[in-house]
TORTITI-514807 format. One record per residue (C-alpha): x negated, y, z negated. Coordinates in steps of 0.1 Angstrom, whole numbers, plus 2048, in hexadecimal, padded with zeros to 3 digits. Layout:
BEGIN
+-----+-----+-----+
|   x |   y |   z |
+-----+-----+-----+
|   X |   Y |   Z |
...
+-----+-----+-----+
This chain:
BEGIN
+-----+-----+-----+
|   x |   y |   z |
+-----+-----+-----+
| 89D | A3F | B6F |
| 87D | A52 | B67 |
| 86C | A31 | B5F |
| 874 | A23 | B82 |
| 865 | A43 | B96 |
| 84A | A5C | B91 |
| 859 | A7F | B89 |
| 84B | A8F | BA9 |
| 85C | A75 | BBF |
| 87C | A75 | BAC |
| 87E | A9C | BAE |
| 878 | A9A | BD3 |
| 891 | A7F | BDA |
| 8AC | A92 | BC5 |
| 8A6 | AB3 | BD8 |
| 8A8 | AA3 | BF9 |
| 8C4 | A8C | BF3 |
| 8DA | AA8 | BE2 |
| 8D2 | AC2 | BFC |
| 8DE | AAB | C18 |
| 902 | AAF | C0F |
| 904 | AD3 | C0A |
| 909 | AEF | C25 |
| 8EB | B01 | C15 |
| 8CE | AE9 | C12 |
| 8B5 | AF0 | BF6 |
| 894 | B00 | BF8 |
| 88A | AF7 | BD4 |
| 887 | AD8 | BBF |
| 8A3 | AD2 | BA5 |
| 89C | AD2 | B7F |
| 89A | AAE | B75 |
| 8A6 | AB8 | B52 |
| 8C8 | ABB | B62 |
| 8C7 | A96 | B6B |
| 8C4 | A8C | B46 |
| 8E5 | AA0 | B3B |
| 907 | A8F | B3B |
| 926 | AA5 | B32 |
| 93F | A94 | B1C |
| 963 | A9D | B23 |
| 965 | AA8 | AFD |
| 94B | AC5 | B03 |
| 959 | AE7 | B05 |
| 948 | AF8 | B22 |
| 953 | B1B | B2E |
| 949 | B37 | B44 |
| 94F | B5A | B39 |
| 957 | B7A | B4B |
| 951 | B96 | B36 |
| 955 | B82 | B15 |
| 977 | B72 | B24 |
| 977 | B4D | B2E |
| 97E | B45 | B52 |
| 996 | B2A | B5F |
| 980 | B1D | B7C |
| 98C | B07 | B99 |
| 971 | AFA | BB1 |
| 984 | AF3 | BD3 |
| 965 | AE5 | BE5 |
| 954 | AC6 | BDD |
| 947 | AA9 | BF2 |
| 949 | A85 | BE7 |
| 937 | A6B | BFB |
| 917 | A56 | BFF |
| 8F9 | A54 | C17 |
| 908 | A38 | C29 |
| 927 | A4B | C31 |
| 913 | A65 | C42 |
| 915 | A68 | C68 |
| 8F4 | A64 | C7E |
| 8EF | A89 | C7F |
| 8F3 | A8C | C58 |
| 8DE | A6F | C52 |
| 8C0 | A7C | C69 |
| 8C5 | A9F | C59 |
| 8BF | A91 | C36 |
| 8A2 | A7B | C3F |
| 891 | A96 | C52 |
| 894 | AAE | C33 |
| 886 | A94 | C1B |
| 867 | AA5 | C0F |
| 853 | A85 | C08 |
| 841 | A73 | C24 |
| 850 | A52 | C20 |
| 85D | A38 | C3A |
| 881 | A35 | C3F |
| 87F | A13 | C2D |
| 879 | A27 | C0D |
| 88B | A45 | C14 |
| 8AD | A37 | C1A |
| 8AE | A21 | BFB |
| 8A6 | A42 | BE6 |
| 8C2 | A54 | BF9 |
| 8DA | A39 | BF3 |
| 8D1 | A37 | BCD |
| 8D4 | A5E | BC7 |
| 8F3 | A61 | BDC |
| 903 | A47 | BC6 |
| 8FE | A5E | BA8 |
| 904 | A81 | BB7 |
| 91F | A7C | BD0 |
| 934 | A66 | BB9 |
| 94F | A7A | BA6 |
| 948 | A65 | B89 |
| 923 | A5E | B8D |
| 90D | A5F | B6E |
| 8FA | A7E | B65 |
| 8FB | A91 | B88 |
| 91E | A84 | B94 |
| 937 | A9E | BA0 |
| 94D | A9F | B80 |
| 92E | AA3 | B6B |
| 921 | AC0 | B81 |
| 942 | AD1 | B82 |
| 947 | ACD | B5C |
| 925 | ADE | B59 |
| 932 | AFB | B6E |
| 951 | AFD | B55 |
| 969 | AF5 | B70 |
| 98B | AE9 | B65 |
| 994 | ADA | B87 |
| 982 | AD1 | BA5 |
| 98D | AC6 | BC9 |
| 97C | AAB | BDC |
| 97C | AAA | C01 |
| 984 | A8D | C18 |
| 96F | A8F | C38 |
| 973 | A81 | C5B |
| 953 | A8E | C6F |
| 943 | A6E | C7B |
| 926 | A7C | C8E |
| 91B | A94 | C72 |
| 925 | A95 | C4E |
| 936 | A71 | C53 |
| 956 | A64 | C46 |
| 964 | A67 | C23 |
| 987 | A59 | C29 |
| 9A7 | A63 | C18 |
| 9A8 | A40 | C09 |
| 988 | A44 | BF5 |
| 993 | A67 | BEA |
| 9B3 | A5A | BDE |
| 99F | A40 | BCA |
| 98D | A5B | BB9 |
| 9AD | A6E | BB0 |
| 9BE | A4F | BA3 |
| 99F | A45 | B8D |
| 9A6 | A44 | B67 |
| 989 | A5D | B63 |
| 999 | A78 | B76 |
| 9A4 | A89 | B57 |
| 998 | AA6 | B42 |
| 9A9 | AB5 | B25 |
| 9C7 | AA0 | B2C |
| 9CA | AAD | B4F |
| 9C0 | AA3 | B71 |
| 99D | AAD | B78 |
| 998 | AA6 | B9F |
| 9B1 | AAE | BBA |
| 9AB | AA6 | BDF |
| 9AF | AB4 | C03 |
| 9B7 | A9A | C1C |
| 9A9 | A99 | C3F |
| 9AE | A84 | C5F |
| 99D | A77 | C7E |
| 9A0 | A8B | C9E |
| 98C | A72 | CB2 |
| 99D | A67 | CD3 |
| 9BA | A7E | CC9 |
| 9CF | A75 | CE7 |
| 9D3 | A50 | CDC |
| 9CE | A54 | CB7 |
| 9E2 | A74 | CAE |
| A01 | A62 | C9F |
| 9EB | A4A | C8A |
| 9D4 | A66 | C7C |
| 9F2 | A7A | C74 |
| A04 | A5D | C63 |
| 9E4 | A57 | C4E |
| 9E2 | A7B | C45 |
| A07 | A7E | C3C |
| A05 | A60 | C25 |
| 9E5 | A6D | C13 |
| 9F7 | A90 | C0E |
| A15 | A80 | BFE |
| 9FD | A76 | BE0 |
| A03 | A90 | BC5 |
| 9E0 | A99 | BBF |
| 9D7 | A9F | BE4 |
| 9DF | AC4 | BE8 |
| 9D4 | ACD | C0B |
| 9C3 | AC5 | C2B |
| 99E | ACA | C32 |
| 993 | ACD | C59 |
| 970 | AD2 | C66 |
| 973 | AD8 | C89 |
| 950 | AE5 | C8D |
| 943 | AC4 | C85 |
| 95A | AB1 | C9C |
| 958 | ACB | CB8 |
| 97F | ACF | CB8 |
| 98A | AF0 | CC5 |
| 99F | B07 | CAC |
| 9B5 | B12 | CCA |
| 9BE | AEF | CD7 |
| 9E3 | AED | CD3 |
| 9E4 | AC7 | CD3 |
| 9D6 | AC8 | CAF |
| 9F2 | ADF | CA4 |
| A06 | ABF | C98 |
| 9ED | AC1 | C7A |
| 9FB | AE1 | C6F |
| A1E | AD4 | C74 |
| A17 | AB9 | C5B |
| A08 | AD3 | C42 |
| A28 | AE7 | C47 |
| A3F | ACB | C41 |
| A2E | AC1 | C21 |
| A24 | AE6 | C16 |
| 9FF | ADE | C15 |
| 9E4 | AFA | C1E |
| 9CA | AF4 | C38 |
| 9A6 | AF9 | C30 |
| 990 | AFF | C50 |
| 96A | AFF | C51 |
| 963 | B21 | C61 |
| 940 | B2B | C6D |
| 924 | B17 | C78 |
| 916 | AF6 | C69 |
| 8F2 | AED | C66 |
| 8FA | ACC | C79 |
| 90A | AE0 | C94 |
| 8F2 | AFC | C9D |
| 8FC | B11 | CBB |
| 8D9 | B0F | CC8 |
| 8DB | AEB | CCC |
| 8F5 | AF0 | CE8 |
| 8F1 | AFB | D0D |
| 8FB | B1D | D18 |
| 919 | B12 | D2A |
| 923 | AFF | D0A |
| 923 | B1B | CF2 |
| 944 | B2B | CFA |
| 955 | B08 | CF2 |
| 940 | B04 | CD3 |
| 94D | B27 | CC7 |
| 970 | B1A | CC9 |
| 968 | B00 | CAE |
| 95B | B19 | C92 |
| 965 | B3D | C9D |
| 985 | B45 | C88 |
| 993 | B5D | CA4 |
| 99D | B3C | CB6 |
| 9B4 | B32 | C97 |
| 9C9 | B52 | C9A |
| 9E4 | B42 | CB1 |
| 9E7 | B25 | C97 |
| 9E9 | B3D | C7A |
| A05 | B52 | C8C |
| A17 | B32 | C96 |
| A18 | B23 | C74 |
| A1F | B40 | C5C |
| A2A | B29 | C3F |
| A09 | B18 | C40 |
| 9EC | B24 | C2B |
| 9CC | B25 | C3F |
| 9AC | B25 | C2A |
| 98D | B32 | C3C |
| 970 | B1D | C2D |
| 94F | B2E | C26 |
| 95E | B4F | C30 |
| 951 | B49 | C53 |
| 92B | B4A | C48 |
| 911 | B43 | C62 |
| 900 | B25 | C51 |
| 8E3 | B24 | C6A |
| 8DD | B4B | C6B |
| 8E0 | B4A | C91 |
| 8F3 | B69 | C96 |
| 917 | B59 | C95 |
| 922 | B67 | C73 |
| 94A | B68 | C75 |
| 94F | B7B | C53 |
| 95F | B97 | C64 |
| 975 | B83 | C78 |
| 981 | B6F | C5A |
| 98A | B8F | C47 |
| 99C | B9E | C66 |
| 9B2 | B7F | C66 |
| 9B8 | B82 | C40 |
| 9C0 | BA6 | C42 |
| 9D8 | B9F | C5E |
| 9EB | B80 | C53 |
| 9F5 | B77 | C2F |
| 9F2 | B53 | C33 |
| 9CC | B57 | C37 |
| 9B5 | B4F | C1A |
| 98F | B51 | C18 |
| 97A | B37 | C05 |
| 957 | B42 | BFA |
| 942 | B23 | BF7 |
| 91F | B1E | C00 |
| 918 | B41 | C10 |
| 90F | B4F | BEE |
| 8F2 | B35 | BE8 |
| 8CE | B3F | BDE |
| 8C4 | B33 | C00 |
| 8E0 | B44 | C14 |
| 8E3 | B63 | C00 |
| 8C4 | B68 | BEB |
| 8CA | B8C | BE1 |
| 8F1 | B89 | BDD |
| 8F7 | BA2 | BF6 |
| 90C | B8C | C0D |
| 926 | B80 | BF0 |
| 926 | BA4 | BE4 |
| 931 | BB0 | C06 |
| 94D | B97 | C08 |
| 95A | B9D | BE4 |
| 959 | BC4 | BEC |
| 96C | BC0 | C0C |
| 986 | BAA | BFC |
| 98B | BC6 | BE1 |
| 98E | BE1 | BFB |
| 9A5 | BCD | C12 |
| 9BA | BC4 | BF3 |
| 9BA | B9E | BFA |
| 9A8 | B94 | BD8 |
| 9C7 | B7C | BD4 |
| 9BB | B6A | BF1 |
| 998 | B63 | BE9 |
| 991 | B3F | BDE |
| 972 | B31 | BCB |
| 960 | B14 | BD5 |
| 93B | B07 | BD1 |
| 937 | AED | BEE |
| 926 | AD6 | BD6 |
| 919 | AC0 | BC9 |
| 8F7 | ACC | BD4 |
| 8DB | ACA | BBC |
| 8DE | AC2 | B96 |
| 8EB | AE3 | B88 |
| 8F1 | AF3 | BAA |
| 917 | AF2 | BA5 |
| 913 | B06 | B85 |
| 8FA | B1E | B92 |
| 90F | B27 | BB1 |
| 92C | B2F | B99 |
| 914 | B46 | B86 |
| 90A | B59 | BA6 |
| 92D | B5D | BB0 |
| 936 | B6B | B8D |
| 918 | B83 | B8D |
| 925 | B8F | BB1 |
| 948 | B94 | BA3 |
| 93A | BAA | B87 |
| 925 | BBE | BA0 |
| 944 | BC2 | BB5 |
| 955 | BD1 | B95 |
| 971 | BB7 | B94 |
| 987 | BB9 | B76 |
| 98A | B99 | B63 |
| 9AE | B93 | B71 |
| 99E | B97 | B94 |
| 982 | B80 | B8D |
| 99B | B67 | B7F |
| 9AD | B66 | B9F |
| 98E | B5F | BB4 |
| 97F | B44 | B9D |
| 99F | B31 | B97 |
| 9C0 | B43 | B98 |
| 9C4 | B46 | BBD |
| 9BA | B20 | BC2 |
| 9D4 | B15 | BA8 |
| 9ED | B2B | BBC |
| 9E5 | B1E | BDE |
| 9E2 | AFA | BD6 |
| 9FC | AF9 | BBC |
| 9E5 | AEB | BA0 |
+-----+-----+-----+
C-alpha cells in the first residue's frame, strides 16, 4: 500500500475517507502506523477500569462503502478531502479506502480489527436507509456480515445487527417496508431497529409511522433513534418557515407520545440528543427529561464525546454526572459511532473510560455503561 501512494497523499486520503462516515469529522490526520497493524483473534486485548477488566460492547458501528452514500454524503466527503485533486482521482481513492475501513472484515482498518483494538467483545452493525444523506446499507447486506464465517471471536458471535427500513413513499410502501423489517428482525443476530428520521426528514410525532413500533413490540426489539442534529441536515440550511417541521425530526420531545403509547418498547436516544453542528439545538436536557420520566427510555453516548465535539471532556462528564444524579446509570449505553479514523474507535473508548473515572463511577457502574446495559437491552 505504501509503495503505491506517497505517505502524505495516503494520510490525507485516509483522513478524509474515514471522517466521512462519522458524525464527528476529524480535524487531524490519522497515525499511519495504525494501518499496518492487524489484530489476530488469538490476541488477548483488554481495557481495565482500576485494574479490573471491562466487558465492552460497542453498539454503534456503520458498515458501507463510498458508492452506497447518498448525494449529500458523497458531496460532503469530496468537499472535506484535504488534497486538491479532481474527482476523477478523489473518487477512486475514496472507494479504495472505504473498501478497507467500512468493511466489517476489511484488512488492517476494517471494523472488526478496529473494534478488537478497542478491546470490544461484541459490536453492533447498523443498517441504514437514508438515500439522500448517508445512503443505503440494506438489511440484506448486514445479514450477510452477520452470517459470515468470520463473525466470531473466542467461540462467540462478534457482530450483531440493527435492522432498518425505508420510509420513502410510506403511503404506498408501508406494508412492503414493514415486511422487510420483520423478516430481518427474525434473524437471531438482528437485535433491534435503527431509525434516522433526522436524515429522512420524518417527523417523530407522525402517527402513521407507529406501525414500526408495533413490529418492534411484537418481536420484543428495542428501537434506536438518531436524536439531535446531523452534519448533513443543518438547521441553518432550511428556511425560517421550515424550522418547526425540521425540529420534529430530531427533537426528542416529539417522541413522547410514542414512548407513552408503547411502554413495552425500549426507546434508545442516540447521541444523547447532541447538537452535532453546534447551532444551538442541543437536546440533552430533553433526552434526560424523558429518561427520568419513562423507564423504557435509554440514552446512548456515541460521537458526542469525541475530541472534536468535546475537547475538554466536559460534555461527557456532565452527562455521566446527571445519569448518576438521576439514578439511571442502568440506562446509559456505550457506542462509538465508528469506524472513524484508524485508532479512533479505541481512543473514543479511552475518553469515555476517563470520563467515567472523573465522574467517580464504581467499577460495577462503569461496567454497566460500557457493556452490561447493552447486553440487557439487546439480549446479547
